[in-house]
C-alpha positions, -999 to +999 in steps of 0.1 A: +542+145+613+560+141+580+547+167+555+554+154+520+549+189+505+576+205+527+601+178+536+625+157+517+610+122+516+632+091+516+624+054+517+629+038+551+654+015+534+676+045+527+679+057+563+706+033+575+731+045+549+724+082+558+733+077+594+769+076+607+763+044+628+746+025+599+720+008+620+704-024+606+673-019+585+652-039+610+663-013+637+650+016+615+617-003+609+614-008+647+619+029+653+590+037+630+566+010+641+573+007+678+596+036+688+624+038+713+617+048+749+584+063+739+597+082+708+586+070+674+602+079+640+576+096+619+567+076+588+540+075+562+528+049+538+525+058+501+514+030+477+527+002+500+561+018+505+571+032+539+587+067+538+602+091+563+620+123+558+655+137+566+638+162+589+618+135+607+650+115+614+666+147+628+636+153+650+637+117+662+673+119+671+670+152+689+640+140+709+659+109+720+688+132+731+667+158+751+674+153+788+643+141+806+621+142+775+618+104+770+604+079+795+626+053+810+623+018+796+598-004+814+596-041+816+573-050+787+552-075+807+548-049+835+538-022+810+511-045+795+498-052+830+497-015+838+522-017+866+545+012+874+583+006+875+583+016+913+558-012+920+583-037+906+611-025+929+629-005+903 
Protein backbone atom coordinates (compact mmCIF):
# COMPACT_ATOMS: atom_id res chain seq x y z
CA UNK A 1 0.00 0.00 0.00
CA UNK A 2 1.23 3.47 -0.83
CA UNK A 3 2.30 5.33 2.32
CA UNK A 4 2.13 9.08 1.62
CA UNK A 5 4.29 9.81 4.67
CA UNK A 6 7.23 7.66 3.57
CA UNK A 7 7.02 7.42 -0.21
CA UNK A 8 7.48 9.95 -2.99
CA UNK A 9 3.98 10.54 -4.44
CA UNK A 10 3.40 11.30 -8.09
CA UNK A 11 0.25 11.75 -10.13
CA UNK A 12 -0.71 8.78 -12.24
CA UNK A 13 -0.35 11.07 -15.25
CA UNK A 14 3.39 11.41 -14.53
CA UNK A 15 4.13 7.67 -14.54
CA UNK A 16 4.40 7.14 -18.34
CA UNK A 17 7.16 9.73 -18.70
CA UNK A 18 9.10 8.14 -15.82
CA UNK A 19 9.26 4.71 -17.47
CA UNK A 20 11.64 3.82 -20.30
CA UNK A 21 8.94 2.27 -22.51
CA UNK A 22 6.59 5.28 -22.10
CA UNK A 23 3.30 3.34 -21.91
CA UNK A 24 0.10 5.18 -22.78
CA UNK A 25 -1.65 6.89 -19.88
CA UNK A 26 -4.67 4.60 -20.35
CA UNK A 27 -2.36 1.63 -19.78
CA UNK A 28 -1.15 3.05 -16.46
CA UNK A 29 -4.75 3.70 -15.38
CA UNK A 30 -5.61 0.09 -16.26
CA UNK A 31 -2.66 -1.12 -14.14
CA UNK A 32 -4.07 0.77 -11.16
CA UNK A 33 -7.75 -0.03 -11.63
CA UNK A 34 -7.70 -3.61 -12.94
CA UNK A 35 -4.11 -4.82 -12.77
CA UNK A 36 -2.10 -7.13 -15.00
CA UNK A 37 -2.11 -10.93 -14.50
CA UNK A 38 -3.41 -10.50 -10.95
CA UNK A 39 -1.01 -7.71 -9.93
CA UNK A 40 -2.37 -4.18 -9.40
CA UNK A 41 -0.42 -0.94 -9.26
CA UNK A 42 -0.95 0.57 -5.82
CA UNK A 43 -2.75 3.92 -6.01
CA UNK A 44 -4.60 6.30 -3.74
CA UNK A 45 -7.12 9.04 -4.32
CA UNK A 46 -6.53 12.45 -2.75
CA UNK A 47 -9.01 15.21 -3.51
CA UNK A 48 -10.19 13.58 -6.73
CA UNK A 49 -6.64 13.09 -8.05
CA UNK A 50 -5.22 9.57 -8.41
CA UNK A 51 -1.65 9.16 -7.10
CA UNK A 52 0.91 6.40 -6.89
CA UNK A 53 4.52 6.45 -5.79
CA UNK A 54 7.87 5.71 -7.40
CA UNK A 55 8.26 2.88 -4.90
CA UNK A 56 4.82 1.43 -5.79
CA UNK A 57 5.74 1.42 -9.49
CA UNK A 58 8.99 -0.40 -8.64
CA UNK A 59 7.07 -2.98 -6.55
CA UNK A 60 4.55 -3.46 -9.37
CA UNK A 61 7.28 -4.08 -11.94
CA UNK A 62 9.22 -6.43 -9.66
CA UNK A 63 6.06 -8.47 -8.85
CA UNK A 64 5.32 -8.86 -12.56
CA UNK A 65 8.86 -10.09 -13.16
CA UNK A 66 9.02 -12.62 -10.31
CA UNK A 67 8.92 -16.13 -11.79
CA UNK A 68 5.73 -17.96 -10.84
CA UNK A 69 4.46 -15.08 -8.72
CA UNK A 70 1.64 -13.99 -11.02
CA UNK A 71 -1.27 -16.05 -12.27
CA UNK A 72 -1.59 -16.91 -15.92
CA UNK A 73 -4.08 -14.86 -17.91
CA UNK A 74 -7.50 -16.49 -18.09
CA UNK A 75 -10.25 -15.97 -20.60
CA UNK A 76 -12.35 -13.20 -19.02
CA UNK A 77 -15.66 -14.93 -19.74
CA UNK A 78 -14.41 -18.15 -18.16
CA UNK A 79 -13.11 -16.23 -15.15
CA UNK A 80 -16.52 -14.60 -14.62
CA UNK A 81 -18.19 -17.99 -14.91
CA UNK A 82 -15.74 -19.47 -12.39
CA UNK A 83 -14.27 -22.00 -14.80
CA UNK A 84 -10.64 -23.06 -14.47
CA UNK A 85 -8.31 -22.81 -17.50
CA UNK A 86 -7.90 -26.63 -17.47
CA UNK A 87 -11.66 -27.02 -17.91
CA UNK A 88 -11.45 -25.00 -21.09
CA UNK A 89 -8.83 -27.29 -22.60
CA UNK A 90 -5.93 -24.90 -22.00
